[in-house]
N, CA, C and O atoms as a CHARMM CRD file, in Angstrom:
* protein
*
  336
    1    1 MET  N     -6.62600  18.88200  20.42400 PROA 1      0.00000
    2    1 MET  CA    -6.20200  17.53900  20.70600 PROA 1      0.00000
    3    1 MET  C     -5.32800  17.25400  19.56700 PROA 1      0.00000
    4    1 MET  O     -5.61500  17.56600  18.41100 PROA 1      0.00000
    5    2 GLU  N     -4.16100  16.60300  19.95100 PROA 2      0.00000
    6    2 GLU  CA    -3.04800  16.38100  18.87000 PROA 2      0.00000
    7    2 GLU  C     -3.42400  14.96800  18.22600 PROA 2      0.00000
    8    2 GLU  O     -3.87500  14.00100  18.84100 PROA 2      0.00000
    9    3 THR  N     -3.15500  15.04600  16.91000 PROA 3      0.00000
   10    3 THR  CA    -3.39400  13.65700  16.29800 PROA 3      0.00000
   11    3 THR  C     -2.04800  12.89500  16.22100 PROA 3      0.00000
   12    3 THR  O     -0.96100  13.45600  16.08100 PROA 3      0.00000
   13    4 LEU  N     -2.22500  11.62300  16.32200 PROA 4      0.00000
   14    4 LEU  CA    -1.09900  10.76500  16.26300 PROA 4      0.00000
   15    4 LEU  C     -0.82300  10.26800  14.83600 PROA 4      0.00000
   16    4 LEU  O     -1.73000  10.08400  14.02400 PROA 4      0.00000
   17    5 GLN  N      0.48800  10.06100  14.57200 PROA 5      0.00000
   18    5 GLN  CA     0.91700   9.43800  13.39000 PROA 5      0.00000
   19    5 GLN  C      1.76000   8.28000  13.60900 PROA 5      0.00000
   20    5 GLN  O      2.69400   8.27800  14.41100 PROA 5      0.00000
   21    6 ARG  N      1.38500   7.19200  12.81200 PROA 6      0.00000
   22    6 ARG  CA     2.31200   5.86200  13.03500 PROA 6      0.00000
   23    6 ARG  C      3.28300   5.91700  11.97000 PROA 6      0.00000
   24    6 ARG  O      2.98400   6.13000  10.79500 PROA 6      0.00000
   25    7 ILE  N      4.55000   5.70400  12.43800 PROA 7      0.00000
   26    7 ILE  CA     5.68400   5.72200  11.59300 PROA 7      0.00000
   27    7 ILE  C      6.36900   4.24500  11.53400 PROA 7      0.00000
   28    7 ILE  O      6.66800   3.70500  12.59900 PROA 7      0.00000
   29    8 TYR  N      6.60900   3.61500  10.34400 PROA 8      0.00000
   30    8 TYR  CA     7.25400   2.41500  10.40800 PROA 8      0.00000
   31    8 TYR  C      8.63700   2.61800   9.90900 PROA 8      0.00000
   32    8 TYR  O      8.90800   3.48000   9.07300 PROA 8      0.00000
   33    9 GLY  N      9.72300   1.61400  10.56300 PROA 9      0.00000
   34    9 GLY  CA    11.01200   1.77400  10.04500 PROA 9      0.00000
   35    9 GLY  C     11.61400   0.29600  10.10900 PROA 9      0.00000
   36    9 GLY  O     11.33100  -0.53600  10.97100 PROA 9      0.00000
   37   10 ILE  N     12.47300   0.12500   9.07100 PROA 10     0.00000
   38   10 ILE  CA    13.07100  -1.23800   9.06100 PROA 10     0.00000
   39   10 ILE  C     14.64200  -0.79900   8.81700 PROA 10     0.00000
   40   10 ILE  O     15.05000   0.01000   7.98400 PROA 10     0.00000
   41   11 SER  N     15.39900  -1.54800   9.76100 PROA 11     0.00000
   42   11 SER  CA    16.95800  -1.45900   9.62900 PROA 11     0.00000
   43   11 SER  C     17.57300  -2.88100   9.24500 PROA 11     0.00000
   44   11 SER  O     17.08200  -3.97500   9.52300 PROA 11     0.00000
   45   12 PHE  N     18.67000  -2.64900   8.59400 PROA 12     0.00000
   46   12 PHE  CA    19.45500  -4.05600   8.36500 PROA 12     0.00000
   47   12 PHE  C     20.89800  -3.87000   8.65400 PROA 12     0.00000
   48   12 PHE  O     21.46200  -2.79100   8.46700 PROA 12     0.00000
   49   13 PRO  N     21.53500  -5.00600   9.14500 PROA 13     0.00000
   50   13 PRO  CA    22.76900  -4.82000   9.67300 PROA 13     0.00000
   51   13 PRO  C     23.88800  -4.70100   8.48600 PROA 13     0.00000
   52   13 PRO  O     25.04100  -4.31900   8.69000 PROA 13     0.00000
   53   14 ASP  N     23.39300  -5.06700   7.28200 PROA 14     0.00000
   54   14 ASP  CA    24.30600  -4.76100   6.17300 PROA 14     0.00000
   55   14 ASP  C     23.54400  -4.52100   4.81900 PROA 14     0.00000
   56   14 ASP  O     22.37600  -4.86500   4.63500 PROA 14     0.00000
   57   15 PRO  N     24.31500  -3.91300   3.92000 PROA 15     0.00000
   58   15 PRO  CA    23.59100  -3.46100   2.61800 PROA 15     0.00000
   59   15 PRO  C     23.09100  -4.60800   1.80000 PROA 15     0.00000
   60   15 PRO  O     22.13100  -4.39200   1.06000 PROA 15     0.00000
   61   16 LYS  N     23.67600  -5.91800   1.84600 PROA 16     0.00000
   62   16 LYS  CA    23.27900  -7.07800   1.26100 PROA 16     0.00000
   63   16 LYS  C     21.98700  -7.49200   1.69100 PROA 16     0.00000
   64   16 LYS  O     21.21800  -7.90400   0.82300 PROA 16     0.00000
   65   17 MET  N     21.60000  -7.45500   2.91100 PROA 17     0.00000
   66   17 MET  CA    20.33900  -7.81300   3.40000 PROA 17     0.00000
   67   17 MET  C     19.17300  -6.78100   2.87600 PROA 17     0.00000
   68   17 MET  O     18.07300  -7.17400   2.48600 PROA 17     0.00000
   69   18 LEU  N     19.54700  -5.49200   2.92000 PROA 18     0.00000
   70   18 LEU  CA    18.59500  -4.52100   2.31400 PROA 18     0.00000
   71   18 LEU  C     18.31700  -4.80600   0.86800 PROA 18     0.00000
   72   18 LEU  O     17.16800  -4.66900   0.44800 PROA 18     0.00000
   73   19 LYS  N     19.25900  -5.17900   0.10300 PROA 19     0.00000
   74   19 LYS  CA    19.06600  -5.45800  -1.27500 PROA 19     0.00000
   75   19 LYS  C     18.17900  -6.54300  -1.44100 PROA 19     0.00000
   76   19 LYS  O     17.25200  -6.50100  -2.24900 PROA 19     0.00000
   77   20 GLU  N     18.42500  -7.53900  -0.69600 PROA 20     0.00000
   78   20 GLU  CA    17.57000  -8.76100  -0.78300 PROA 20     0.00000
   79   20 GLU  C     16.18700  -8.48100  -0.38100 PROA 20     0.00000
   80   20 GLU  O     15.28200  -9.07700  -0.96500 PROA 20     0.00000
   81   21 TRP  N     15.89100  -7.54800   0.65500 PROA 21     0.00000
   82   21 TRP  CA    14.73900  -7.29600   1.15400 PROA 21     0.00000
   83   21 TRP  C     13.83900  -6.54600  -0.02300 PROA 21     0.00000
   84   21 TRP  O     12.69800  -6.85700  -0.36600 PROA 21     0.00000
   85   22 GLU  N     14.64000  -5.50200  -0.53300 PROA 22     0.00000
   86   22 GLU  CA    14.07800  -4.75700  -1.72000 PROA 22     0.00000
   87   22 GLU  C     13.70200  -5.80700  -2.78300 PROA 22     0.00000
   88   22 GLU  O     12.53500  -5.75800  -3.17000 PROA 22     0.00000
   89   23 LYS  N     14.38700  -6.61400  -3.24100 PROA 23     0.00000
   90   23 LYS  CA    14.01000  -7.57300  -4.28300 PROA 23     0.00000
   91   23 LYS  C     12.82800  -8.49100  -4.02200 PROA 23     0.00000
   92   23 LYS  O     11.99900  -8.81300  -4.87300 PROA 23     0.00000
   93   24 PHE  N     12.84000  -8.88000  -2.73900 PROA 24     0.00000
   94   24 PHE  CA    11.63800  -9.66600  -2.16800 PROA 24     0.00000
   95   24 PHE  C     10.30400  -8.63800  -2.24500 PROA 24     0.00000
   96   24 PHE  O      9.25700  -9.03200  -2.76000 PROA 24     0.00000
   97   25 GLN  N     10.41700  -7.52000  -1.78300 PROA 25     0.00000
   98   25 GLN  CA     9.32900  -6.52600  -1.91000 PROA 25     0.00000
   99   25 GLN  C      8.96300  -6.39000  -3.32500 PROA 25     0.00000
  100   25 GLN  O      7.77800  -6.49000  -3.64500 PROA 25     0.00000
  101   26 GLU  N      9.84800  -6.17600  -4.17600 PROA 26     0.00000
  102   26 GLU  CA     9.51800  -5.85500  -5.65900 PROA 26     0.00000
  103   26 GLU  C      8.75600  -7.28100  -6.23100 PROA 26     0.00000
  104   26 GLU  O      7.74400  -7.22100  -6.92900 PROA 26     0.00000
  105   27 GLU  N      9.31400  -8.40200  -5.88200 PROA 27     0.00000
  106   27 GLU  CA     8.70400  -9.65300  -6.25100 PROA 27     0.00000
  107   27 GLU  C      7.21800  -9.82800  -5.77800 PROA 27     0.00000
  108   27 GLU  O      6.36800 -10.30800  -6.52800 PROA 27     0.00000
  109   28 ALA  N      6.95100  -9.42700  -4.53600 PROA 28     0.00000
  110   28 ALA  CA     5.84500  -9.50200  -4.00500 PROA 28     0.00000
  111   28 ALA  C      4.68200  -8.64500  -4.66800 PROA 28     0.00000
  112   28 ALA  O      3.51200  -9.01200  -4.77900 PROA 28     0.00000
  113   29 LYS  N      5.22100  -7.43700  -5.08600 PROA 29     0.00000
  114   29 LYS  CA     4.24200  -6.49900  -5.78900 PROA 29     0.00000
  115   29 LYS  C      3.87200  -7.18700  -7.25500 PROA 29     0.00000
  116   29 LYS  O      2.73400  -7.06000  -7.70600 PROA 29     0.00000
  117   30 ASN  N      4.75700  -7.82000  -7.87400 PROA 30     0.00000
  118   30 ASN  CA     4.31100  -8.42500  -9.00900 PROA 30     0.00000
  119   30 ASN  C      3.43400  -9.83000  -8.87400 PROA 30     0.00000
  120   30 ASN  O      2.85600 -10.40800  -9.79400 PROA 30     0.00000
  121   31 ARG  N      3.49200 -10.21400  -7.49700 PROA 31     0.00000
  122   31 ARG  CA     2.60700 -11.52300  -7.29000 PROA 31     0.00000
  123   31 ARG  C      1.31900 -11.06300  -6.66500 PROA 31     0.00000
  124   31 ARG  O      0.54500 -11.95900  -6.32700 PROA 31     0.00000
  125   32 ASP  N      0.94300  -9.75900  -6.44500 PROA 32     0.00000
  126   32 ASP  CA    -0.01700  -9.32700  -5.60700 PROA 32     0.00000
  127   32 ASP  C     -1.47700  -9.71100  -6.39100 PROA 32     0.00000
  128   32 ASP  O     -1.73500  -9.37600  -7.54700 PROA 32     0.00000
  129   33 HSD  N     -2.30700 -10.43600  -5.56100 PROA 33     0.00000
  130   33 HSD  CA    -3.42200 -11.00000  -6.10400 PROA 33     0.00000
  131   33 HSD  C     -4.40600  -9.94200  -6.70800 PROA 33     0.00000
  132   33 HSD  O     -5.22300 -10.26200  -7.57100 PROA 33     0.00000
  133   34 ARG  N     -4.29800  -8.70900  -6.23500 PROA 34     0.00000
  134   34 ARG  CA    -5.11500  -7.67200  -6.72000 PROA 34     0.00000
  135   34 ARG  C     -4.83900  -7.24600  -8.07400 PROA 34     0.00000
  136   34 ARG  O     -5.71800  -6.96700  -8.88900 PROA 34     0.00000
  137   35 LYS  N     -3.42700  -7.19800  -8.32400 PROA 35     0.00000
  138   35 LYS  CA    -2.81800  -6.64300  -9.58900 PROA 35     0.00000
  139   35 LYS  C     -3.09600  -7.89300 -10.63800 PROA 35     0.00000
  140   35 LYS  O     -3.57900  -7.66400 -11.74600 PROA 35     0.00000
  141   36 LEU  N     -2.79900  -9.06100 -10.26200 PROA 36     0.00000
  142   36 LEU  CA    -2.95200 -10.24900 -11.18200 PROA 36     0.00000
  143   36 LEU  C     -4.48100 -10.45400 -11.55100 PROA 36     0.00000
  144   36 LEU  O     -4.78600 -10.80600 -12.69100 PROA 36     0.00000
  145   37 GLY  N     -5.35300 -10.24900 -10.66000 PROA 37     0.00000
  146   37 GLY  CA    -6.87600 -10.48700 -10.78600 PROA 37     0.00000
  147   37 GLY  C     -7.30500  -9.50900 -11.96500 PROA 37     0.00000
  148   37 GLY  O     -8.01900  -9.87900 -12.89700 PROA 37     0.00000
  149   38 ARG  N     -6.84700  -8.35100 -11.84300 PROA 38     0.00000
  150   38 ARG  CA    -7.09800  -7.20500 -12.81200 PROA 38     0.00000
  151   38 ARG  C     -6.52400  -7.61100 -14.20800 PROA 38     0.00000
  152   38 ARG  O     -7.22400  -7.69400 -15.21700 PROA 38     0.00000
  153   39 GLU  N     -5.34200  -7.82700 -14.17100 PROA 39     0.00000
  154   39 GLU  CA    -4.61300  -8.19000 -15.44200 PROA 39     0.00000
  155   39 GLU  C     -5.21300  -9.33400 -16.18200 PROA 39     0.00000
  156   39 GLU  O     -5.27300  -9.21900 -17.40600 PROA 39     0.00000
  157   40 GLN  N     -5.66300 -10.41600 -15.62900 PROA 40     0.00000
  158   40 GLN  CA    -6.25000 -11.43500 -16.03300 PROA 40     0.00000
  159   40 GLN  C     -7.78700 -11.39500 -16.21200 PROA 40     0.00000
  160   40 GLN  O     -8.36300 -12.32800 -16.77100 PROA 40     0.00000
  161   41 ASP  N     -8.36400 -10.46200 -15.80200 PROA 41     0.00000
  162   41 ASP  CA    -9.91700 -10.08600 -15.96700 PROA 41     0.00000
  163   41 ASP  C    -10.62000 -11.15500 -15.23800 PROA 41     0.00000
  164   41 ASP  O    -11.55200 -11.76900 -15.75700 PROA 41     0.00000
  165   42 LEU  N    -10.18100 -11.40200 -14.00700 PROA 42     0.00000
  166   42 LEU  CA   -10.81800 -12.26600 -13.04500 PROA 42     0.00000
  167   42 LEU  C    -11.83200 -11.66600 -12.27000 PROA 42     0.00000
  168   42 LEU  O    -12.93400 -12.18500 -12.09300 PROA 42     0.00000
  169   43 PHE  N    -11.43400 -10.44600 -11.74500 PROA 43     0.00000
  170   43 PHE  CA   -12.32800  -9.63000 -10.65500 PROA 43     0.00000
  171   43 PHE  C    -11.90700  -8.14000 -10.76400 PROA 43     0.00000
  172   43 PHE  O    -10.88200  -7.79900 -11.35500 PROA 43     0.00000
  173   44 PHE  N    -12.68800  -7.34500 -10.20900 PROA 44     0.00000
  174   44 PHE  CA   -12.26900  -5.95000  -9.87700 PROA 44     0.00000
  175   44 PHE  C    -12.85000  -5.48500  -8.72300 PROA 44     0.00000
  176   44 PHE  O    -13.79000  -6.15100  -8.28900 PROA 44     0.00000
  177   45 PHE  N    -12.50100  -4.45400  -8.09400 PROA 45     0.00000
  178   45 PHE  CA   -12.95600  -3.55900  -6.97900 PROA 45     0.00000
  179   45 PHE  C    -13.42500  -2.34800  -7.44500 PROA 45     0.00000
  180   45 PHE  O    -12.77700  -1.76300  -8.31200 PROA 45     0.00000
  181   46 HSD  N    -14.53000  -1.83900  -6.97600 PROA 46     0.00000
  182   46 HSD  CA   -15.24100  -0.65500  -7.31700 PROA 46     0.00000
  183   46 HSD  C    -14.90400   0.46200  -6.33000 PROA 46     0.00000
  184   46 HSD  O    -14.91300   0.19400  -5.12800 PROA 46     0.00000
  185   47 ASP  N    -14.60800   1.68400  -6.74600 PROA 47     0.00000
  186   47 ASP  CA   -14.42900   2.67100  -5.93700 PROA 47     0.00000
  187   47 ASP  C    -15.41300   2.86400  -4.83400 PROA 47     0.00000
  188   47 ASP  O    -14.99000   3.15100  -3.71400 PROA 47     0.00000
  189   48 LEU  N    -16.72700   2.72800  -5.05900 PROA 48     0.00000
  190   48 LEU  CA   -17.87800   2.95200  -4.23700 PROA 48     0.00000
  191   48 LEU  C    -17.99200   1.90800  -3.10800 PROA 48     0.00000
  192   48 LEU  O    -18.64000   2.12800  -2.08400 PROA 48     0.00000
  193   49 SER  N    -17.27400   0.66500  -3.36500 PROA 49     0.00000
  194   49 SER  CA   -17.24900  -0.49200  -2.41900 PROA 49     0.00000
  195   49 SER  C    -15.97500  -1.16600  -2.53000 PROA 49     0.00000
  196   49 SER  O    -15.91400  -2.24600  -3.11700 PROA 49     0.00000
  197   50 PRO  N    -14.74000  -0.51700  -1.91500 PROA 50     0.00000
  198   50 PRO  CA   -13.32000  -0.81900  -2.03500 PROA 50     0.00000
  199   50 PRO  C    -13.25200  -2.33800  -1.47900 PROA 50     0.00000
  200   50 PRO  O    -12.56900  -3.13300  -2.12500 PROA 50     0.00000
  201   51 GLY  N    -13.91700  -2.77900  -0.33000 PROA 51     0.00000
  202   51 GLY  CA   -13.54800  -3.98100   0.20000 PROA 51     0.00000
  203   51 GLY  C    -14.28000  -5.24200  -0.58900 PROA 51     0.00000
  204   51 GLY  O    -14.01200  -6.40600  -0.28800 PROA 51     0.00000
  205   52 SER  N    -15.15400  -4.92700  -1.54400 PROA 52     0.00000
  206   52 SER  CA   -15.87500  -6.06800  -2.04700 PROA 52     0.00000
  207   52 SER  C    -15.35000  -6.41000  -3.50500 PROA 52     0.00000
  208   52 SER  O    -15.17400  -5.53200  -4.34900 PROA 52     0.00000
  209   53 CYS  N    -15.16100  -7.49700  -3.69000 PROA 53     0.00000
  210   53 CYS  CA   -14.49600  -8.16600  -4.85900 PROA 53     0.00000
  211   53 CYS  C    -15.76200  -8.55900  -5.79800 PROA 53     0.00000
  212   53 CYS  O    -16.65100  -9.31900  -5.41200 PROA 53     0.00000
  213   54 PHE  N    -15.73400  -7.93900  -7.09600 PROA 54     0.00000
  214   54 PHE  CA   -16.62700  -8.32200  -8.08900 PROA 54     0.00000
  215   54 PHE  C    -16.07600  -9.33600  -9.23100 PROA 54     0.00000
  216   54 PHE  O    -15.19100  -9.02600 -10.03000 PROA 54     0.00000
  217   55 PHE  N    -16.68100 -10.49600  -9.19300 PROA 55     0.00000
  218   55 PHE  CA   -16.00300 -11.57800 -10.17000 PROA 55     0.00000
  219   55 PHE  C    -16.54000 -11.14300 -11.61300 PROA 55     0.00000
  220   55 PHE  O    -17.67100 -10.74500 -11.88900 PROA 55     0.00000
  221   56 LEU  N    -15.55000 -11.30200 -12.38200 PROA 56     0.00000
  222   56 LEU  CA   -15.80700 -11.25800 -13.91400 PROA 56     0.00000
  223   56 LEU  C    -16.00100 -12.71700 -14.33300 PROA 56     0.00000
  224   56 LEU  O    -15.66700 -13.64000 -13.59000 PROA 56     0.00000
  225   57 PRO  N    -16.59700 -12.92500 -15.64800 PROA 57     0.00000
  226   57 PRO  CA   -16.86900 -14.25700 -15.96500 PROA 57     0.00000
  227   57 PRO  C    -15.75200 -15.29000 -15.68300 PROA 57     0.00000
  228   57 PRO  O    -16.10900 -16.33700 -15.14300 PROA 57     0.00000
  229   58 LYS  N    -14.50500 -15.13300 -15.96900 PROA 58     0.00000
  230   58 LYS  CA   -13.55700 -15.96200 -15.93400 PROA 58     0.00000
  231   58 LYS  C    -13.25700 -16.27300 -14.45000 PROA 58     0.00000
  232   58 LYS  O    -13.09000 -17.42100 -14.03800 PROA 58     0.00000
  233   59 GLY  N    -13.20600 -15.22600 -13.71800 PROA 59     0.00000
  234   59 GLY  CA   -13.02700 -15.24500 -12.11800 PROA 59     0.00000
  235   59 GLY  C    -14.13200 -16.18000 -11.53000 PROA 59     0.00000
  236   59 GLY  O    -13.79900 -17.05700 -10.73300 PROA 59     0.00000
  237   60 ALA  N    -15.59500 -16.00300 -11.94400 PROA 60     0.00000
  238   60 ALA  CA   -16.58700 -16.62400 -11.43100 PROA 60     0.00000
  239   60 ALA  C    -16.51300 -18.11800 -11.81000 PROA 60     0.00000
  240   60 ALA  O    -16.87700 -18.95800 -10.98700 PROA 60     0.00000
  241   61 PHE  N    -16.06700 -18.47000 -12.99400 PROA 61     0.00000
  242   61 PHE  CA   -15.78100 -19.92300 -13.45100 PROA 61     0.00000
  243   61 PHE  C    -14.80400 -20.58200 -12.48000 PROA 61     0.00000
  244   61 PHE  O    -15.01400 -21.71200 -12.03800 PROA 61     0.00000
  245   62 ILE  N    -13.66500 -19.81100 -12.13400 PROA 62     0.00000
  246   62 ILE  CA   -12.64500 -20.55400 -11.41600 PROA 62     0.00000
  247   62 ILE  C    -13.19200 -20.58600  -9.89900 PROA 62     0.00000
  248   62 ILE  O    -12.97400 -21.56600  -9.18600 PROA 62     0.00000
  249   63 TYR  N    -13.87400 -19.52600  -9.46700 PROA 63     0.00000
  250   63 TYR  CA   -14.39400 -19.62200  -8.10400 PROA 63     0.00000
  251   63 TYR  C    -15.29400 -20.84300  -7.89300 PROA 63     0.00000
  252   63 TYR  O    -15.07900 -21.66800  -7.00500 PROA 63     0.00000
  253   64 ASN  N    -16.34100 -20.91400  -8.77900 PROA 64     0.00000
  254   64 ASN  CA   -17.30100 -22.04500  -8.71000 PROA 64     0.00000
  255   64 ASN  C    -16.70400 -23.41500  -9.06900 PROA 64     0.00000
  256   64 ASN  O    -17.28100 -24.43600  -8.69400 PROA 64     0.00000
  257   65 SER  N    -15.74000 -23.46200  -9.67300 PROA 65     0.00000
  258   65 SER  CA   -14.84000 -24.75600  -9.76300 PROA 65     0.00000
  259   65 SER  C    -14.29000 -25.10300  -8.67800 PROA 65     0.00000
  260   65 SER  O    -14.30000 -26.30300  -8.40300 PROA 65     0.00000
  261   66 LEU  N    -13.71100 -24.23500  -7.83800 PROA 66     0.00000
  262   66 LEU  CA   -13.01700 -24.42400  -6.60300 PROA 66     0.00000
  263   66 LEU  C    -14.03400 -24.84700  -5.61300 PROA 66     0.00000
  264   66 LEU  O    -13.83000 -25.84900  -4.92700 PROA 66     0.00000
  265   67 ILE  N    -15.21300 -24.08400  -5.48400 PROA 67     0.00000
  266   67 ILE  CA   -16.35500 -24.47600  -4.53900 PROA 67     0.00000
  267   67 ILE  C    -16.68800 -25.88200  -4.81900 PROA 67     0.00000
  268   67 ILE  O    -16.58900 -26.71600  -3.91900 PROA 67     0.00000
  269   68 GLU  N    -17.14200 -26.26000  -6.20100 PROA 68     0.00000
  270   68 GLU  CA   -17.39200 -27.70300  -6.51300 PROA 68     0.00000
  271   68 GLU  C    -16.37700 -28.63300  -6.09500 PROA 68     0.00000
  272   68 GLU  O    -16.78100 -29.69600  -5.62400 PROA 68     0.00000
  273   69 PHE  N    -15.03200 -28.42300  -6.18200 PROA 69     0.00000
  274   69 PHE  CA   -14.00000 -29.29000  -5.79900 PROA 69     0.00000
  275   69 PHE  C    -14.03200 -29.57200  -4.34100 PROA 69     0.00000
  276   69 PHE  O    -13.91500 -30.70400  -3.87100 PROA 69     0.00000
  277   70 ILE  N    -14.21600 -28.34700  -3.56100 PROA 70     0.00000
  278   70 ILE  CA   -14.36000 -28.57500  -2.07700 PROA 70     0.00000
  279   70 ILE  C    -15.40400 -29.38900  -1.68500 PROA 70     0.00000
  280   70 ILE  O    -15.33600 -30.19200  -0.75500 PROA 70     0.00000
  281   71 GLN  N    -16.46700 -29.17400  -2.45300 PROA 71     0.00000
  282   71 GLN  CA   -17.80200 -29.90700  -1.93300 PROA 71     0.00000
  283   71 GLN  C    -17.67300 -31.54700  -2.17200 PROA 71     0.00000
  284   71 GLN  O    -18.07700 -32.40300  -1.38500 PROA 71     0.00000
  285   72 VAL  N    -17.04500 -31.77100  -3.38800 PROA 72     0.00000
  286   72 VAL  CA   -16.73000 -33.07300  -3.68600 PROA 72     0.00000
  287   72 VAL  C    -15.83000 -33.65000  -2.82600 PROA 72     0.00000
  288   72 VAL  O    -16.08300 -34.76800  -2.37700 PROA 72     0.00000
  289   73 SER  N    -14.84400 -33.08800  -2.52900 PROA 73     0.00000
  290   73 SER  CA   -13.78200 -33.45000  -1.49300 PROA 73     0.00000
  291   73 SER  C    -14.28500 -33.90500  -0.25900 PROA 73     0.00000
  292   73 SER  O    -14.00100 -34.97900   0.27200 PROA 73     0.00000
  293   74 GLN  N    -15.12000 -32.95300   0.21600 PROA 74     0.00000
  294   74 GLN  CA   -15.76600 -32.95100   1.63300 PROA 74     0.00000
  295   74 GLN  C    -16.77300 -34.23100   1.57800 PROA 74     0.00000
  296   74 GLN  O    -16.89800 -34.95000   2.56900 PROA 74     0.00000
  297   75 SER  N    -17.42900 -34.45800   0.46500 PROA 75     0.00000
  298   75 SER  CA   -18.32800 -35.47900   0.34000 PROA 75     0.00000
  299   75 SER  C    -17.67400 -36.97500   0.42200 PROA 75     0.00000
  300   75 SER  O    -18.15500 -37.93600   1.02200 PROA 75     0.00000
  301   76 CYS  N    -16.53000 -36.93800  -0.28600 PROA 76     0.00000
  302   76 CYS  CA   -15.72300 -38.21800  -0.33000 PROA 76     0.00000
  303   76 CYS  C    -15.28100 -38.48200   1.14400 PROA 76     0.00000
  304   76 CYS  O    -15.53100 -39.55000   1.70400 PROA 76     0.00000
  305   77 LEU  N    -14.60600 -37.44800   1.75000 PROA 77     0.00000
  306   77 LEU  CA   -14.22700 -37.53300   3.12800 PROA 77     0.00000
  307   77 LEU  C    -15.24400 -38.19600   4.09700 PROA 77     0.00000
  308   77 LEU  O    -15.00500 -39.11100   4.88500 PROA 77     0.00000
  309   78 THR  N    -16.57100 -37.48000   3.86400 PROA 78     0.00000
  310   78 THR  CA   -17.56600 -37.85400   4.75800 PROA 78     0.00000
  311   78 THR  C    -18.05200 -39.34100   4.58900 PROA 78     0.00000
  312   78 THR  O    -18.32800 -40.07300   5.54000 PROA 78     0.00000
  313   79 ILE  N    -18.12400 -39.70200   3.24700 PROA 79     0.00000
  314   79 ILE  CA   -18.48500 -41.19100   2.93400 PROA 79     0.00000
  315   79 ILE  C    -17.32600 -42.08000   3.61500 PROA 79     0.00000
  316   79 ILE  O    -17.71300 -43.13700   4.11200 PROA 79     0.00000
  317   80 ALA  N    -15.94800 -41.78000   3.69900 PROA 80     0.00000
  318   80 ALA  CA   -14.98500 -42.41400   4.13600 PROA 80     0.00000
  319   80 ALA  C    -15.04000 -42.39600   5.69700 PROA 80     0.00000
  320   80 ALA  O    -14.23800 -43.11900   6.28900 PROA 80     0.00000
  321   81 GLY  N    -15.87600 -41.66800   6.38300 PROA 81     0.00000
  322   81 GLY  CA   -15.88300 -41.65600   7.80200 PROA 81     0.00000
  323   81 GLY  C    -15.00300 -40.82000   8.42500 PROA 81     0.00000
  324   81 GLY  O    -14.82000 -40.91500   9.63900 PROA 81     0.00000
  325   82 ILE  N    -14.33800 -39.87400   7.64000 PROA 82     0.00000
  326   82 ILE  CA   -13.46000 -38.78800   8.19800 PROA 82     0.00000
  327   82 ILE  C    -14.21700 -37.57000   8.27500 PROA 82     0.00000
  328   82 ILE  O    -14.71700 -37.17700   7.22200 PROA 82     0.00000
  329   83 SER  N    -14.40300 -36.88200   9.34300 PROA 83     0.00000
  330   83 SER  CA   -14.99600 -35.42300   9.53400 PROA 83     0.00000
  331   83 SER  C    -13.99100 -34.39300   9.84000 PROA 83     0.00000
  332   83 SER  O    -13.01300 -34.52000  10.57600 PROA 83     0.00000
  333   84 LEU  N    -14.32400 -33.46700   9.24600 PROA 84     0.00000
  334   84 LEU  CA   -13.35600 -32.22100   9.47800 PROA 84     0.00000
  335   84 LEU  C    -13.84800 -31.16100  10.33800 PROA 84     0.00000
  336   84 LEU  O    -13.15000 -30.17100  10.55900 PROA 84     0.00000
């Protein structure tokens, strides 16, 4: 049985558009949440469980603060008679 291989390609009508796309891709790499999370000691991924995020103390604080904010916001909307 033959194995299939997927190949992706991108073309650009002019070199300027290629340069812009390359610049955008480089900026996206610098904004990658997985990279930033490691650099800021927010979370990590373990080799034995690559899809699971493990929060470090700073990351857990931010996560819990966001959860609390969402819960308070939801409570305020419910009290005002607005349901989501």
